[in-house]
N, C-alpha and C positions, 0 to 999 in steps of 0.2 A: 199743604193747605193752610197752615198757620201763616206762611209767608204772604199768600194772597189775602188772608184776612187782615193782616197787619197793613198791607197796602191799601185795602179798601177802607179801613178804619181811619187812615190818614186823610183821605179825601172827604169823608162824611163826618159830621159832627156826631160823635158817639153819645147815644142815650140808650135807655133800656130797649126801646123798640127797634132803633136802627141797628143795635148789636144783634138782636134776634133776626132782624131782616138780613143782615150780612152773613150770619152763620147759616141761615136756612137757604139763602141763595147759592151758597157754595156746596152745602151738603146734600141737597135734594137729588143731585145727579147720581150719586152712588146708590141711593135707595131706588131710584127709578130703574137703574140698570139691573139691580138685583131682582125687582119685581118683574121686569120684562123676561129675565132669564127663567124665573120660576114659572111664569105662565107658559113660556115656550116648552119648558120641561113637562109640565102637566098636560099640555096640549098634545104631546107625542105619546102619552100613555095608552095602553090598550083599551081601557074603559071608555075613553073618549071616542076611539074608533068604534066601539060597540054602540055607544049613544048615537053616533052618526048613522050606523047601520040600522038603528031603530027609527030613523027619520025624525029625530028631535031637531027642532030648529036651533040656530046658533045662540039665541038668547037663553033658551033653556039649558044648553050645554054649559054656557058660561056661568049662569046663575046657580045651577045645581051641582055642577062637577068641578069646573075650573077654579072659581073663586073660593069655595071652602077648602080646596086642597092646596091652593097657592098662597092664601093669606096668612097661614100659620108661620111659615118661615119669614114672611114679610114683617109680621108684627115682632118677631125676634129681632130682625134687622133694625126696625124702628126703635126698639127699646135700647139696643146698643148705640144707635145713633143719637138717642136722647142723652145717654151717659156721655158720649163724646162731645156733645154740644155744651153740656154743662162744664166739662173740663176745658173746652175751648174758651168759654166765656170767663172762666176763672183765670186762665192763662193770659188772656188779653187784659183783663182788669189788673192782674199782677204786674204786668209790663206797663200799665198806665195808658193803654189804648182801648180799653173797654168802656164801661159805663162812666160817663163824666159827671162832674158836679158832686152834689151831696148824696146821691143815691148809694145805697148800701150794696155791696158786692163781696162775696167770699174772697175773691182775688184781692180786692182792695184792702180787706182786713188783713190778709196774710202779708200783703206788701207793707202795710203800716207796722208790722212786727219787725221789719228789718231796721227801723230807726230806733226801736226801744227794746233792747234785749231783756230788761228786767221784766217786762210784761209778756211772759211766755204764753198766757192765755190768748193773746191776739193771734197767735199762729196755730195753737193746738185746737181750739174749738171750731174755727172755720175749716181747718183741715179735716177734722173729724165729721163735720157736716157734709163736706164734699165727698169724703169716703163713704159715709152712710147712704147718701143719696145715689152714688154711683153703684154701690153694692145692691141697693134696693132695686134700681133699675135692671141690673143683671139678674136678680132673682125673679123679677117680673118676666124677663125673657125665658127663664127656665120654666115658669108657669105656663107661658104660651107653648113652649116646646112640648111639655107634658100633655097638653090638651090636644096636640096633633096626633 
C-alpha cells in the first residue's frame, strides 16, 4: 500500500487535503470488505431467521438487528485504520512525499532531526506524539470492543 501511495503522491501536488484524499482512497477498500463480511456473518445468525419468521420487514431487521451487531467490529476496524493512516502520513512526510510547503507534520519534524544530531528533541517529541496518538486510537478500539 505504501508503494501505491508513493506513486500517487508523485503525480499529485501534496498538501494536507490531497494527502488525506490519497490515503483514504487507498484504505477504504479494506474497511468496506470487513463491513461486508460482518454484515454477511450477522445476516446468517439464528436470530435474523427468527425475525424473518416473525414477518419483520427488511428495514426493521437491518435497523434493529444487523446494524447494532455488525457496527461494533467495524468501529474497531476504523480505529485501527485511523492509527494506520496517521502512521502512513508520517511515513510519507518523513520520506518527503507527504505534506508539502511549510505545513507542519510529525514526519517532517522527525526527518529534520536527521540533519541535526545535537537537537535530539526534534525526533523524540514528534515520535512520542505519534506513539501516544496511535496508542490512544488502539485504546479507543478496546473501548468499542468492550461495549460490544
